[in-house]
C-alpha positions as CSV (number, residue, x, y, z in Angstrom):
1,M,-9.0,1.2,121.6
2,T,-6.0,-0.8,122.6
3,S,-2.7,-0.4,120.9
4,A,-3.0,-3.9,119.3
5,S,-6.4,-3.2,117.8
6,L,-5.2,0.3,116.6
7,A,-2.1,-1.3,115.0
8,L,-4.4,-3.9,113.4
9,S,-6.8,-1.4,112.0
10,S,-3.9,0.7,110.7
11,G,-2.4,-2.3,109.0
12,L,-5.7,-3.2,107.5
13,E,-6.1,0.4,106.1
14,Q,-2.6,0.2,104.6
15,C,-3.4,-3.1,102.9
16,Q,-6.7,-1.7,101.5
17,A,-4.9,1.4,100.2
18,K,-2.2,-0.8,98.5
19,R,-4.9,-3.0,97.0
20,E,-6.8,0.0,95.6
21,A,-3.6,1.3,94.2
22,L,-2.8,-1.9,92.4
23,L,-6.3,-2.9,91.4
24,P,-8.3,0.3,90.9
25,Q,-12.1,-0.2,90.9
26,P,-13.9,1.0,87.7
27,K,-15.6,4.3,88.2
28,N,-18.0,3.8,85.3
29,K,-20.9,1.3,85.5
30,K,-20.7,0.8,81.7
31,L,-17.2,-0.7,82.2
32,E,-18.6,-3.1,84.7
33,L,-21.3,-4.2,82.3
34,I,-18.7,-4.6,79.5
35,A,-16.5,-6.7,81.8
36,I,-19.4,-9.0,82.4
37,F,-20.1,-9.6,78.7
38,I,-16.5,-10.0,77.5
39,P,-16.3,-13.7,78.4
40,L,-19.2,-14.4,76.1
41,G,-17.3,-13.0,73.1
42,L,-15.2,-16.1,72.6
43,P,-18.1,-18.5,72.2
44,V,-19.9,-16.2,69.9
45,L,-16.7,-15.8,67.8
46,V,-16.1,-19.6,67.7
47,M,-19.6,-20.4,66.7
48,T,-19.6,-17.7,64.0
49,L,-16.4,-19.2,62.6
50,G,-18.0,-22.7,62.7
51,E,-21.0,-21.5,60.7
52,L,-18.7,-19.9,58.2
53,L,-16.7,-23.1,57.8
54,N,-19.8,-25.2,57.5
55,R,-21.1,-22.9,54.7
56,R,-17.7,-23.1,53.0
57,G,-17.8,-26.9,53.1
58,H,-21.4,-27.0,51.9
59,G,-20.6,-24.7,49.0
60,K,-17.9,-27.2,47.9
61,G,-20.3,-30.1,48.0
62,E,-19.4,-31.5,51.4
63,G,-21.6,-31.9,54.5
64,P,-21.2,-29.9,57.6
65,L,-17.5,-29.8,58.7
66,I,-18.3,-29.3,62.3
67,S,-21.3,-29.7,64.7
68,I,-22.4,-26.3,65.9
69,V,-24.0,-27.9,69.0
70,W,-20.8,-29.6,70.1
71,L,-18.9,-26.5,69.2
72,A,-21.2,-24.4,71.5
73,I,-20.8,-26.8,74.3
74,W,-17.0,-26.9,74.1
75,S,-16.7,-23.2,73.6
76,F,-18.5,-22.5,76.9
77,F,-16.8,-25.1,79.0
78,V,-13.4,-25.8,77.5
79,P,-12.5,-23.1,74.9
80,P,-9.2,-24.6,73.7
81,I,-11.0,-27.7,72.5
82,A,-13.5,-25.6,70.6
83,I,-10.6,-23.7,69.0
84,A,-9.0,-27.0,68.0
85,L,-12.3,-28.1,66.5
86,I,-12.3,-24.9,64.4
87,Q,-8.8,-25.5,63.3
88,N,-9.6,-29.0,62.3
89,A,-12.7,-27.8,60.3
90,A,-10.6,-25.1,58.7
91,N,-8.0,-27.7,57.6
92,K,-10.8,-29.9,56.2
93,S,-12.3,-27.0,54.3
94,Y,-8.9,-26.2,52.8
95,D,-8.5,-29.9,51.7
96,V,-12.0,-29.8,50.1
97,A,-11.2,-26.5,48.4
98,S,-7.9,-27.7,47.0
99,A,-9.2,-31.1,45.8
């Protein structure tokens, strides 16, 4: 090996060691599986809240406060809009409850 390639491989090894020190790889396969499913938690939570708010509005004599289909679409692609829809439905359900 030439000195340039030796220095390059030494520098590469140092960079890999620093990366592993800063970003340790999970040792457990279960943790990797959990990390895959965590992003699905927000849409499930948002749609559950939407159903709860629709039931609350229906119990007060109103129609559905929010479309679950649109809520599902927004929660997968643009979660802040889905959260804003939930907030709007919560405000509407409060207005219905207080009226």
